C-alpha positions in Angstrom: 60.5 19.5 -4.5 62.9 18.3 -1.9 62.9 14.7 -0.7 61.0 11.6 -1.7 58.2 10.0 0.2 56.8 6.7 -0.9 54.0 4.9 0.9 53.3 1.3 0.1 50.8 -1.1 1.5 47.1 -1.9 1.7 44.6 0.9 1.2 41.3 0.9 2.8 38.5 3.4 3.4 38.9 4.9 6.9 35.4 4.0 8.1 35.7 0.3 7.3 39.1 0.1 8.8 37.8 1.7 12.0 35.0 -0.9 12.2 37.5 -3.7 11.8 39.9 -2.2 14.3 37.0 -1.9 16.8 36.0 -5.5 16.3 39.6 -6.7 16.7 39.9 -4.7 20.0 36.7 -6.3 21.2 38.0 -9.8 20.2 41.2 -9.2 22.3 39.1 -8.1 25.3 36.8 -11.1 25.0 39.7 -13.5 24.7 41.2 -12.0 27.9 37.8 -12.5 29.6 37.7 -16.1 28.6 41.2 -16.8 29.9 40.4 -15.2 33.2 36.9 -16.5 33.6 36.2 -18.0 37.1 33.1 -20.1 36.3 31.8 -22.2 33.5 29.0 -19.7 32.9 31.5 -16.8 32.4 33.5 -18.9 30.0 30.3 -19.8 28.0 29.2 -16.2 27.9 32.6 -15.1 26.7 32.7 -17.9 24.2 29.3 -16.8 22.8 30.4 -13.2 22.5 33.6 -14.4 20.8 31.6 -16.2 18.2 29.4 -13.2 17.6 32.5 -10.9 17.0 34.2 -13.5 14.8 31.0 -13.7 12.7 30.9 -9.9 12.4 34.6 -9.8 11.4 33.9 -12.5 8.7 31.0 -10.5 7.4 33.1 -7.3 7.3 35.8 -9.2 5.4 33.2 -10.5 2.9 31.7 -7.1 2.3 35.0 -5.2 2.1 37.9 -7.5 1.2 41.4 -5.9 1.5 42.9 -4.7 -1.8 46.6 -5.3 -2.3 48.4 -2.9 -4.5 51.8 -3.4 -6.0 54.0 -0.5 -7.1 57.0 -0.7 -9.3 59.4 2.3 -9.7 62.3 2.6 -12.1 65.6 3.6 -10.7 65.3 7.2 -9.5 68.1 9.7 -9.2 67.4 12.0 -6.3 68.0 15.7 -6.7 70.8 17.3 -4.9 70.2 18.5 -1.4 67.9 21.5 -1.2 69.4 24.8 -0.1 68.3 25.8 3.4 65.7 28.5 3.5 
C-alpha cells in the first residue's frame, strides 16, 4: 500500500449533520433579514424565526451531541516510494 492517509476530527452520522447544516444556513439567512429589515414588524418576524431556529438547533444538539475522538499513533516509518505502474 502506497501512501498514508489519516483523517482526524469529529464524526457524525450524515443525516444529523445535514439537518444541523440546514438549520445553520437558515440561521444565517434570518440574521441577514434582521439586519436588512425596514420595519419593526419585519424585525419582529425575523426575531421570532431566529428564536425558533435556535430552539431547533438546541434540541438537535441535545439529541445528538458531537462526539470527540482522539487518536494517538506511534512514530511510523513510511515505506519507500512506490514504483510507477
